[in-house]
N, C-alpha and C positions, 0 to 999 in steps of 0.2 A: 036552482035559480041562478042566472048569470051573476057572477061576483060583482061586476061593475054596476049592473042594475041594482043589486042589493045594497051596495055602498051608497049609490045615488039616492035610493029610497030612504035609507037611514039619515043621510045628509039632509034631505028635504024634511023629514019628520022632525029632526032636531032643530034645524035652522030656518026652515020655511021657505026655501028657494030651490029651484032646479039647478043642475050643474052648469047650465049655460046662462044663468040669470046675470044681469048687468046691474051694477050700482055705480059708485063714484070712481071705482078703479077698473082697470082693464088687465086681465090676466093673459100673459103670453110668454112663450119660451121657444127657444130652438135648441138643437142638440148637435154635438160633435161626437162622432164615433171614432175612437182612437185608442190603440194600444190595449184592446180588450175591454175598455171602459166606454160607457156613454156619459158625456158631460152634458148636464142640463143647465143652459144659460137662461137665467130668469130675466126677461125683458119687460116685466109687468110695470105699469105706471099707475099714478093716481092714488096710491095708498100712502098712509102716514107711516113713515119709517120707524117712528117711535111707538106705534100702536098697530102692529101687524103680526099675523101668524100665517106661515106657509105650510101646506100640507101636500105632500107629493105621494101619489099612488103610482108605482112603477109598472103595474100590470102583471107582476109575478108574485103577489102576496108579499111584497116589500114596500116599505114606506120611509119617508124622511120628512123632516121639518125644518131644514136649513134653506137658505136663500137660493143657492145654485149648487145642487149636489152632483156627485158623480155616482154611477152604479155599474157594477159588474154583473151581467146576466149569466146564469149558469149554462144556458143553451142559446144557440143562434136562433133568430127569428124576428117576428114583428110583435110589438107590445103596445097596447093602448095605455098611454101615460096621461094621468090627470093632475093638474095643479089646482088646488083650492086655496083661496085667500079669504081670511077673516080678520077681525080685530081681536085684541087680547081677551075680550069678553065674549067671543064666539059669535059676534054679529057678522054674517056673511057679506062678502064684498063682490067677488066674482070667481069664475073657474073657467078652465079650458082643458080639453082633452085632444091629444095628438097621437097618431100612430108613429112609433119610432122603430128603428131596426138596429141590430148590433151584428155586423158582419165584418168588423175590423180585423179579425184574425183568420178569416177565410182566405182562399187563394186570391192573390192579387194579380193584376195584368202582368204579362211577361215583360212589357216595356213601359213601366209607369213613367209619366212625364217628368215627375220631380220626386226627389228623395232628399231628406235633410236630417242631419244628426248634430246635436249640440256638441261643440268641441270643448273639451275640458270639464271642469266641475259644474254641476247643477245642484245646489243654488249658485247663482252668479251675483256679482256686485255692480261694477260700473260698466262692464262690457259683455255683450253677447256675441259669441262666435259660432258660426254655423258652417259645417261642411255640406255643400249642396252638390247634388249630382243631377244634371239635366240630361235627359235622353235626346232632347232636341232643342234648338234655340227657341225661346218663347218668353213672353212677358210674365213676370212673376210679381205678386203682391204679397208682401210680408208684413204681417200686423200682429200686435200684442193687444189682447183683450183682458180686462179685469174679470173677476168672477161674477160681476153683475151683468156681464154682456156688453159693457161699454168699451168703445175703442180707446185704448190707453196710449198707443203710439204706432204710427206707420213707419216701418223701418225701411221699406223699399217698395217701389212700384215702377219697375223698369225691366228691360229685356236682358235675360241672362243667356250666355252662349251655351251651346251643347258641351257636355263634359263636366269635369269636377272642378269646383272652385271653393275657396274659403272666403266668407264674408264676415266682417266684424262691425258692430254697431255700438254706439255710445248709449247706454241706458242709465246713466248716472242721475238723470232727472226723474226717474220713476221712484215712487214711494216703495218701501219694503212691502212684499206681499206675493201672492201667487197669481200668475197670469197664464192665459192660454196663447201660445204661439201658433199662428196659423199662416201657412204658405199656400197660395192658390195660383194655378196656372192652367189655362185652357181646359177648364172642367175638372182638372185634377187638384186635390187638396191633401195636405198632411197637417197634423197638429200635434202639439204635445204641451205639457205643463212646464212652466218656467218659474222658479222661485228666486225672488230678488231679496237679498239680505242687505241690511244697513248696520254699520257699527252702532 
């Protein structure tokens, strides 16, 4: 029997709803495939943050119950990932399933539009410095997201010239925590984790 079908059957048997049923909340997520990991950004809405349980099925017999997990797949490919939401006494709220891929360590284009490396230590404190290498002049959007998928700070949305440059931004207003740094330009994107520490 298909594993996903079996899991869905058990979920319906126990909780009385299909994996696509809707209640007061709306399950949703997107992914960032970077550095050999897939980061799952939970953008679900409508649930009570003080009375919620998340259950992730990564499609490879691996599971998680955190808000926005990351996962390293052992092989490249496509996986059907499901997010189930219920309250703390297992009353179902909603679920969603998306096909995701993990190819971040496969061959990259010979001339990627943008490359970026954090300069200096990571964790950081008050300043984020990036060494950016542009293959061509292009508009670049640089953003930081928290692990709930919310935009925390837009650092840049401007044209960068071809070649190497170093850019620094003030992040002293960010609370301590882990963030996803994402740079996007002309259909190309790179991302990495940034940790902000506070005294």
